[in-house]
C-alpha positions in Angstrom: -0.3 -17.9 -35.6 3.5 -16.6 -34.9 6.1 -17.9 -32.1 4.9 -15.4 -29.8 1.3 -16.2 -29.8 2.1 -19.8 -29.8 4.8 -19.4 -26.9 2.1 -17.3 -24.9 -0.7 -20.0 -25.8 1.9 -23.0 -24.0 2.5 -20.3 -20.9 -0.9 -19.8 -20.8 -2.2 -23.3 -20.8 0.2 -24.9 -18.2 0.0 -21.9 -15.7 -4.1 -21.2 -15.9 -5.0 -23.5 -13.5 -2.5 -22.6 -10.6 -3.2 -18.8 -11.0 -7.1 -19.9 -10.9 -6.3 -21.7 -7.6 -4.4 -19.1 -6.0 -7.3 -16.7 -7.2 -9.9 -18.8 -5.9 -8.2 -19.0 -3.0 -7.9 -15.3 -2.3 -11.6 -14.1 -3.5 -13.4 -17.2 -2.5 -15.6 -16.6 -5.6 -15.2 -18.9 -8.5 -16.3 -16.5 -11.2 -14.4 -14.0 -9.8 -11.1 -15.7 -9.8 -12.1 -16.9 -13.6 -12.0 -12.8 -14.1 -8.8 -12.0 -12.2 -6.8 -15.4 -14.4 -8.2 -13.6 -18.0 -7.3 -10.6 -16.6 -3.7 -11.5 -15.7 -3.6 -13.6 -18.8 -4.8 -10.5 -21.0 -2.7 -8.2 -19.6 0.3 -10.2 -19.7 -0.6 -11.0 -23.6 -0.5 -7.1 -24.4 3.2 -7.5 -23.2 4.2 -10.9 -23.7 7.1 -10.2 -26.7 8.8 -8.0 -24.1 8.0 -10.3 -21.1 9.5 -13.1 -22.9 12.5 -11.6 -23.9 13.9 -10.3 -20.6 12.4 -12.7 -18.4 12.8 -16.8 -17.7 10.5 -18.9 -16.9 10.4 -18.5 -12.8 10.3 -14.5 -13.5 7.0 -15.2 -16.0 5.7 -17.3 -13.2 6.6 -14.4 -10.5 5.1 -11.6 -12.7 2.0 -13.2 -13.4 1.6 -13.9 -9.6 2.3 -10.1 -9.3 -0.3 -9.0 -12.0 -3.0 -11.2 -10.3 -2.5 -9.8 -6.9 -2.5 -6.7 -7.8 -5.6 -6.5 -9.9 -7.3 -8.7 -6.9 -6.2 -6.0 -4.5 -7.3 -2.8 -6.7 -10.6 -4.8 -8.1 -11.2 -5.0 -4.1 -10.6 -1.3 -3.3 -13.0 -0.2 -5.9 -16.2 -2.8 -4.9 -15.1 -2.4 -1.0 -18.6 -0.9 -0.6 -20.8 -2.8 -3.0 -19.8 -6.3 -2.3 -22.4 -8.8 -1.2 -20.6 -12.1 0.0 -23.0 -15.3 -0.3 -22.1 -18.6 0.6 -20.8 -20.8 -2.4 -19.2 -24.4 -3.0 -16.0 -24.7 -4.7 -16.3 -26.6 -8.0 -13.6 -29.1 -7.4 -12.2 -30.2 -3.9 -8.5 -29.6 -3.2 -6.7 -32.8 -3.5 -5.3 -32.5 0.2 -8.2 -31.5 2.0 -11.5 -33.0 2.2 -14.9 -31.0 1.1 -15.8 -29.9 4.6 -12.5 -29.2 5.8 -11.4 -26.7 2.1 -15.1 -25.4 2.7 -14.3 -24.1 6.4 -11.0 -23.3 5.3 -12.4 -21.3 2.3 -14.6 -19.3 4.8 -12.1 -18.5 7.1 -9.9 -17.0 4.8 -12.8 -15.3 3.3 -13.4 -13.5 6.3 -9.4 -11.9 6.5 -9.3 -8.6 4.8 -7.6 -8.7 1.4 -3.9 -8.4 2.0 -4.0 -10.3 4.6 -5.7 -13.1 2.7 -3.4 -12.7 0.2 -0.5 -13.1 2.8 -1.8 -16.3 3.7 -2.2 -17.8 0.4 1.2 -16.8 -0.9 3.4 -17.9 2.4 1.3 -21.1 3.2 -0.4 -22.6 -0.1 2.2 -21.2 -2.6 5.0 -22.1 0.1 6.6 -18.3 -0.5 9.2 -16.7 1.5 8.6 -13.4 3.2 10.7 -11.5 0.7 8.8 -13.3 -2.1 5.5 -12.2 -0.3 7.1 -8.6 0.3 8.2 -8.3 -3.2 4.8 -9.2 -4.7 2.7 -7.1 -2.5 5.3 -4.1 -2.5 5.5 -4.2 1.2 8.7 -4.3 3.3 9.7 -7.9 5.1 8.6 -6.5 8.3 5.1 -5.8 7.2 4.8 -9.1 5.5 5.5 -10.7 9.1 3.2 -8.6 10.9 0.3 -9.4 8.5 1.1 -13.1 8.5 0.9 -13.0 12.6 -2.4 -11.6 12.8 -3.5 -13.4 10.3 -2.9 -16.5 11.7 -4.3 -15.5 15.2 -7.9 -14.0 13.1 -7.6 -17.7 11.5 -7.3 -19.3 14.7 -10.1 -17.2 16.4 -12.3 -18.1 13.4 -11.5 -21.6 13.5 -11.9 -22.4 17.1 -12.1 -26.0 17.5 -11.2 -26.5 13.8 -7.9 -24.9 14.0 -5.7 -28.3 13.5 -6.8 -26.8 9.8 -4.1 -24.2 9.7 -1.5 -27.3 9.8 -2.8 -28.4 6.7 -2.4 -25.9 4.6 
């Protein structure tokens, strides 16, 4: 195995879990999240030598999130008419939330449109700035602010009495 392959293997093994967490929160489906991460890593592996030369570690992480988000959003557009949502339990609980709260929040996020869900996940679960989210989603900062405001309002409506969950995110 050459140095580039070893370097990529180390990158993938250290980032896959976090990428999976983000993917699962966006799509709400364990299997689809696995597919998103695998596709993201496969796309990165194909261009790894070029990526490695031109990027530092934070740049590689940002690139991985951008690939994941773009694939997720394009995949959602293609499957929009044939998607069947089935309630399922997550495989592992979040360390910050109990299982009941995590299920409630996951279900509320699932009811948001894909782009809105991506904004909420990136802003509050990935702790990204407005500018970083705008860059990742190819939107203006004003569009991200607008999507964020509308998404939080919709989440408040969905959560009703459980709206204190929004402060735990």
